[in-house]
C-alpha positions in Angstrom: -134.8 -218.5 -65.1 -132.8 -216.8 -67.8 -129.0 -216.1 -66.6 -129.5 -212.3 -65.9 -132.1 -213.7 -63.3 -129.6 -216.2 -61.9 -127.1 -213.4 -61.6 -129.8 -211.4 -59.5 -130.9 -214.1 -57.6 -127.3 -214.8 -56.3 -125.2 -211.7 -56.5 -122.8 -213.3 -59.0 -122.2 -211.7 -62.6 -123.3 -213.9 -65.3 -119.5 -214.1 -66.8 -118.6 -215.8 -63.2 -121.9 -217.9 -63.6 -120.6 -218.6 -67.3 -117.5 -220.1 -66.1 -118.9 -221.8 -63.0 -120.8 -223.8 -65.9 -117.8 -224.2 -67.9 -116.1 -225.7 -65.1 -118.6 -228.5 -64.5 -120.5 -227.0 -61.4 -123.9 -226.9 -62.6 -125.5 -227.4 -66.0 -127.7 -225.1 -68.1 -130.5 -226.3 -70.0 -130.7 -224.9 -73.7 -133.9 -223.0 -75.1 -134.6 -223.3 -78.6 -133.1 -220.3 -79.2 -129.6 -221.2 -77.6 -130.0 -218.9 -74.2 -129.2 -220.7 -71.0 -132.2 -221.7 -68.7 -131.6 -222.5 -65.2 -133.9 -224.0 -62.8 -134.3 -222.7 -59.1 -132.1 -225.6 -57.8 -129.3 -223.2 -59.6 -129.5 -220.9 -57.0 -128.7 -223.4 -54.3 -126.1 -224.8 -56.1 -124.0 -221.3 -56.8 -124.7 -220.8 -53.0 -122.6 -223.8 -52.4 -119.8 -223.1 -55.1 -119.6 -219.6 -53.3 -119.2 -221.2 -50.0 -116.3 -223.6 -50.9 -114.3 -220.9 -52.9 -114.8 -218.8 -49.7 -113.0 -221.9 -48.2 -110.1 -221.6 -50.4 -111.0 -224.9 -52.4 -110.2 -224.8 -56.5 -113.3 -225.4 -58.9 -111.7 -228.7 -59.7 -112.2 -229.6 -56.3 -115.6 -228.0 -56.0 -116.9 -229.9 -59.2 -116.0 -233.3 -56.8 -117.8 -232.0 -53.9 -120.9 -231.2 -55.3 -122.1 -234.5 -55.2 -121.3 -234.5 -51.4 -124.0 -231.9 -50.5 -127.0 -233.4 -48.4 -129.2 -230.4 -48.1 -128.5 -226.6 -48.5 -124.7 -226.2 -47.3 -124.7 -229.2 -45.5 -121.8 -231.6 -46.5 -122.0 -235.2 -46.2 -118.8 -237.4 -45.2 -117.7 -238.0 -48.8 -116.0 -234.9 -48.7 -114.0 -235.5 -45.6 -111.0 -236.2 -47.4 -111.0 -233.6 -50.0 -111.4 -231.1 -47.0 -108.5 -232.6 -45.1 -106.3 -232.3 -47.7 -106.9 -228.8 -48.3 -106.7 -228.0 -44.7 -103.5 -229.6 -44.7 -102.1 -227.3 -47.7 -103.4 -224.3 -45.8 -101.4 -225.5 -42.4 -98.4 -225.9 -44.8 -98.6 -222.7 -46.3 -99.2 -220.6 -42.8 -96.0 -222.6 -41.3 -94.4 -221.3 -44.6 -95.5 -217.9 -44.0 -94.5 -218.0 -40.3 -91.0 -218.9 -41.3 -90.9 -216.1 -43.8 -92.2 -213.5 -41.4 -89.6 -214.3 -38.6 -87.0 -214.5 -41.6 -87.8 -210.8 -42.4 -88.3 -209.6 -38.9 -84.6 -210.8 -38.5 -83.3 -209.2 -41.2 -85.2 -206.0 -40.5 -83.9 -205.7 -37.2 -80.1 -206.7 -38.1 -80.5 -203.6 -41.0 -81.9 -201.0 -38.5 -78.8 -201.3 -36.1 -76.8 -200.4 -39.0 -76.0 -197.1 -40.4 -77.2 -196.2 -43.6 -74.8 -196.1 -46.6 -75.3 -193.6 -49.3 -75.2 -194.9 -52.9 
């Protein structure tokens, strides 16, 4: 199928599909005219990419995980370490955001009790 057909089948813009291909997330065959041609398996590959992007994974990690898919969007155990590392990073960011929230709330409480000074 052509890139436009793949875009319609996946709901992903042709520009984004070209980006995914440039990142090595899947490959296209080239017609003699130079146009990209995709097999039906690429629709599933795009679904996998989108699922991993929704989980917040960068394309560099997704490229490594593409070999870990067994069927559909099911991942094999080879993905566990990448996913664990990403989850630890997310948890660290959540902790930092909670600290930031507490600090901002304390600052707001402290300033709410003070009179406003004209500038």
